C-alpha positions in Angstrom: 49.1 118.4 34.7 46.2 117.6 37.0 45.1 119.4 40.2 44.1 116.9 42.8 43.3 119.2 45.7 43.3 122.7 46.8 43.4 124.2 50.3 43.0 127.8 51.2 43.6 129.6 54.6 42.5 133.3 55.0 42.3 133.8 51.4 39.7 136.5 50.3 36.4 135.4 52.0 37.5 131.9 53.0 39.0 131.3 56.5 39.7 127.7 55.7 38.8 125.5 52.6 39.9 122.1 51.2 38.6 120.9 47.7 39.2 117.4 46.1 38.9 118.0 42.6 38.2 115.7 39.3 40.5 115.5 36.6 37.8 116.4 34.2 34.9 119.2 34.6 34.4 120.7 38.2 31.5 122.8 38.4 30.9 125.5 41.2 27.5 127.1 41.2 25.8 129.7 43.3 24.7 133.1 43.5 26.8 136.2 42.7 29.3 137.5 45.3 29.5 134.0 47.1 33.1 133.3 46.5 33.1 131.2 43.4 35.5 133.5 41.4 37.9 133.6 44.3 38.2 129.8 44.3 39.4 130.1 40.7 41.6 133.1 41.4 43.4 131.1 44.1 44.3 128.2 41.7 45.6 130.8 39.1 47.7 132.4 41.8 48.9 129.2 43.1 50.0 128.1 39.6 51.4 131.5 38.2 52.0 133.7 41.3 49.7 136.2 40.0 46.0 137.1 40.2 44.2 137.2 36.7 42.9 140.6 38.0 46.3 142.2 38.5 45.4 142.4 42.4 48.2 143.0 44.9 49.1 140.1 47.2 47.9 142.1 50.3 44.5 142.4 48.8 44.2 138.7 48.5 44.5 138.3 52.3 41.2 137.8 54.2 40.2 141.1 55.9 41.7 141.6 59.4 44.5 139.0 58.8 48.2 139.3 58.1 48.8 136.5 55.9 47.1 133.8 53.6 48.1 130.3 52.4 47.3 128.3 49.2 48.3 124.8 49.0 47.8 122.6 45.9 48.5 118.9 45.2 49.1 118.3 41.6 50.0 115.3 39.4 52.4 115.9 36.4 53.6 112.9 34.4 52.6 110.6 37.2 54.7 112.5 39.7 53.2 114.1 42.7 53.9 117.9 43.5 52.9 120.0 46.3 52.8 123.7 46.1 52.8 125.8 49.2 52.3 129.6 48.8 52.5 132.0 51.7 51.0 135.5 51.0 52.2 138.1 53.5 50.9 141.6 53.8 54.0 143.5 54.2 56.5 141.2 52.6 57.0 139.3 49.2 55.1 135.9 49.0 57.1 132.7 49.8 56.8 129.7 47.6 57.8 126.1 48.1 57.5 123.0 45.9 57.7 119.8 47.5 58.9 121.5 50.7 61.8 123.2 48.7 61.6 127.0 48.8 62.0 128.5 45.3 63.3 132.0 44.4 62.2 132.5 40.9 58.4 132.4 39.8 59.9 130.6 36.4 60.5 127.5 38.7 56.8 127.3 39.5 55.5 128.2 36.0 57.6 125.3 34.6 55.1 122.9 36.2 52.2 123.7 34.1 50.0 126.1 32.1 46.7 128.0 33.0 44.1 129.6 31.0 41.6 131.9 32.8 38.6 133.0 30.9 36.1 135.5 32.4 33.3 137.9 31.1 35.9 140.6 31.1 37.9 138.6 28.6 35.2 138.7 25.9 35.8 142.5 25.9 39.4 142.2 25.3 39.2 143.0 21.6 37.5 146.4 22.4 38.9 147.2 25.6 42.3 149.2 26.2 45.7 148.2 24.9 46.9 147.5 28.6 44.4 144.5 28.7 45.9 143.1 25.5 49.5 143.6 26.5 48.5 141.7 29.9 47.3 138.8 27.6 50.5 138.7 25.9 52.7 138.9 29.0 50.7 136.1 31.0 51.0 133.8 28.0 54.7 134.4 27.4 55.6 134.3 31.1 54.0 130.9 31.2 55.9 129.8 28.3 59.4 131.2 29.0 61.2 131.9 32.3 63.5 134.1 30.1 60.6 136.3 29.2 59.4 136.6 32.6 62.9 137.9 33.8 63.2 140.3 30.9 59.7 141.6 31.6 60.6 142.2 35.3 63.8 143.9 34.4 62.2 146.1 31.8 59.4 147.2 34.2 62.0 147.9 36.9 64.4 149.8 34.5 61.1 151.8 33.1 60.1 152.8 36.6 63.6 154.0 37.6 63.9 155.9 34.2 60.4 157.7 35.0 61.8 158.6 38.4 65.0 160.3 36.7 62.7 162.1 34.4 60.5 163.4 37.0 63.8 164.6 39.0 64.9 166.5 36.1 62.5 169.2 36.6 64.4 169.8 39.8 67.8 169.6 38.3 68.3 165.8 38.1 71.3 164.3 36.1 70.4 163.4 32.6 73.5 161.1 32.3 71.4 158.7 34.5 68.9 158.3 31.6 71.6 156.5 29.5 72.3 154.1 32.3 68.6 153.0 32.4 68.4 153.3 28.5 70.9 150.4 28.1 68.7 148.1 30.3 65.6 149.2 28.5 67.0 148.5 25.2 68.4 145.1 26.1 65.3 143.7 27.6 62.9 145.7 25.4 64.2 144.1 22.2 63.9 140.6 23.6 60.4 141.4 24.8 59.4 142.5 21.2 61.0 139.8 19.4 59.1 137.0 21.7 56.0 139.0 21.2 56.4 138.7 17.4 56.9 134.9 17.8 53.8 134.6 19.8 51.6 136.5 17.2 53.0 134.0 14.5 52.0 131.1 16.6 48.6 132.4 17.6 47.8 133.2 14.0 48.6 129.5 12.9 46.0 128.4 15.7 43.2 131.0 15.8 42.5 131.1 12.1 41.0 127.6 11.7 39.3 128.0 15.2 37.5 131.3 14.2 36.6 129.8 10.7 34.7 127.1 12.4 33.1 129.5 15.1 32.0 131.8 12.3 30.4 129.1 10.2 33.3 129.2 7.6 32.4 133.1 7.1 35.4 134.8 8.6 39.1 134.5 8.6 40.6 136.0 11.6 44.1 137.5 12.0 46.1 138.8 15.0 48.2 141.8 14.3 51.1 142.8 16.6 51.0 146.6 16.7 54.6 147.2 18.1 55.3 150.7 19.3 58.7 150.5 17.9 60.8 147.8 16.0 63.3 146.0 18.0 66.3 147.2 16.0 64.9 150.8 16.1 64.3 151.0 19.9 67.9 152.6 20.9 67.3 155.2 18.2 63.7 155.9 19.2 64.6 156.6 22.9 67.4 158.8 21.8 65.2 160.9 19.4 62.4 161.1 21.9 64.7 162.1 24.9 63.5 165.8 24.9 59.8 164.8 24.7 60.3 162.2 27.5 61.9 165.0 29.7 59.1 167.4 28.8 56.3 164.7 29.5 58.2 163.1 32.4 57.7 159.6 31.1 59.1 157.2 28.6 56.9 157.7 25.5 58.3 154.8 23.4 58.9 151.0 23.9 57.1 147.8 24.2 55.2 149.1 27.3 53.0 150.9 24.6 52.6 147.8 22.3 49.1 146.5 21.4 47.3 143.8 19.4 44.4 144.2 16.9 42.3 141.7 15.5 41.1 141.7 11.8 38.4 139.5 10.2 38.8 139.6 6.5 40.5 142.9 6.7 38.0 144.6 8.9 39.3 145.7 12.3 37.0 144.4 14.9 37.7 146.8 17.7 36.5 149.7 15.6 34.2 148.2 12.9 33.2 144.8 14.2 29.7 144.0 15.7 29.6 142.9 19.5 28.9 139.3 18.3 32.1 139.4 16.0 34.1 140.9 18.9 33.0 138.1 21.2 33.5 135.4 18.8 37.1 136.7 18.3 37.8 136.7 22.0 36.5 133.2 22.4 38.8 132.1 19.4 41.7 133.7 21.1 41.1 131.8 24.4 40.8 128.5 22.6 43.9 129.3 20.7 45.6 129.9 23.9 44.6 126.5 25.2 46.2 124.7 22.3 49.1 126.9 22.3 50.0 126.0 26.0 49.3 122.4 25.0 52.0 122.6 22.3 54.6 124.7 24.2 54.3 122.6 27.5 53.6 119.3 25.9 50.8 118.9 28.6 47.2 119.7 29.1 46.6 123.3 30.6 44.2 123.9 33.4 41.2 125.7 32.2 39.4 128.3 34.5 36.1 129.4 33.2 34.4 132.1 35.3 30.8 132.5 34.5 31.4 132.9 30.9 28.7 130.6 29.6 26.0 132.9 30.6 27.5 135.5 28.2 27.7 133.2 25.2 24.8 132.1 23.0 24.0 128.3 22.7 26.2 127.8 19.6 29.2 129.4 21.1 28.5 127.5 24.5 28.5 124.1 22.4 31.8 124.9 20.7 33.6 126.0 23.7 32.6 123.0 25.8 33.1 120.7 23.0 36.7 122.0 22.9 37.6 121.2 26.5 36.9 117.5 26.6 40.6 116.7 27.1 41.7 119.2 29.7 40.8 119.7 33.4 38.4 122.5 33.9 37.0 124.5 36.8 33.9 126.3 36.0 31.6 128.7 37.7 28.0 129.6 36.9 25.0 130.9 38.9 22.7 128.0 38.1 23.5 124.3 37.3 20.8 124.6 34.4 23.0 127.0 32.7 25.5 124.2 32.2 23.5 121.0 31.8 20.4 121.9 29.8 22.2 120.8 26.7 23.4 117.5 28.0 26.9 118.6 29.0 28.7 116.3 31.5 29.8 117.5 35.0 32.4 115.4 36.6 32.1 116.9 40.2 29.7 119.3 41.5 30.1 122.0 44.1 27.6 124.5 45.5 29.1 127.8 46.8 27.1 130.1 49.4 28.2 132.6 51.8 31.9 131.6 51.6 31.1 128.0 52.1 31.6 125.3 49.5 29.5 122.2 49.7 30.7 119.2 47.8 28.0 117.3 45.9 30.4 114.8 44.9 31.1 112.9 41.7 28.0 113.2 39.5 26.2 110.2 38.1 25.4 111.7 35.0 21.7 110.6 35.1 19.2 112.5 33.0 16.9 114.8 34.9 13.3 115.7 34.1 14.4 118.7 31.8 16.6 116.4 29.7 20.0 117.7 31.1 22.4 116.0 33.5 22.9 116.2 37.0 
């Protein structure tokens, strides 16, 4: 899949914006807080319906406006598609593909895959479990419309069960818990099993990537720390019911799952150096790119948000050498961060004060510092 153009209206700090993109590396450079990340975020929202930040729709709309629009023209297997997304402050978003409204996010996710990589992702190994669960959920939602539905149903049942638990302090009906337990168990078991399969697939891909990144020194393994086994979920809910009533929350289930990363048996979150943790995070993102390629049978869209400045030269080389065959939208504060090692830019944009200046398709001519412009 290739994104040919993106148009925004009243999105974040952009009143209007239209961009024509190259199928290779598109670089957006400029100072901090100028709107570079907002462009990448809009592409991710337009392709997945969600912000990588977990931001609510109403917060994506430009201040003082009631609605925003994202429009993308994409090419998939030589067929053109137009995505129209209408974000509304007080109502759910409306989405159409080629002018036909869609009701399920899965219909949009079927078109392609997206990988968002930001400086925060370099902290994923040592951050909280919620960030690692979000990674699993975003990946699996792109892979499977069934997972997306089960996740939505599970979260809805979890919220309703939590409401019943809180009401029980005022004489609520405990029998209602059993009603929501049935849906939690059905959806939760499905989530656990798909997460298990994801970790198997990730381990197949991440081990050789990390071995190269570490200079042949470390073997990385992703371990799924499930809160409860799929087949034991029903029993766990029953056994923990008194605790749940006392705590006014559901204390067991896949909403408490986690991932851990081990390099030669050493858990990186607790005992790994910052360099090891960052290398593990980079390996994870590169494995995600390859996983989407395998599952979708197509190239993913890669969104790199000011990541290069957080990596040393060797890791920059490895990352950029791994994305030759994907369309990439990349942000940085200075072009020299990207070009000093001879990496080729296919289209260059300067972002300043919420305005984007298209510098056009680069000629790839060497500059005075030995880089390319």
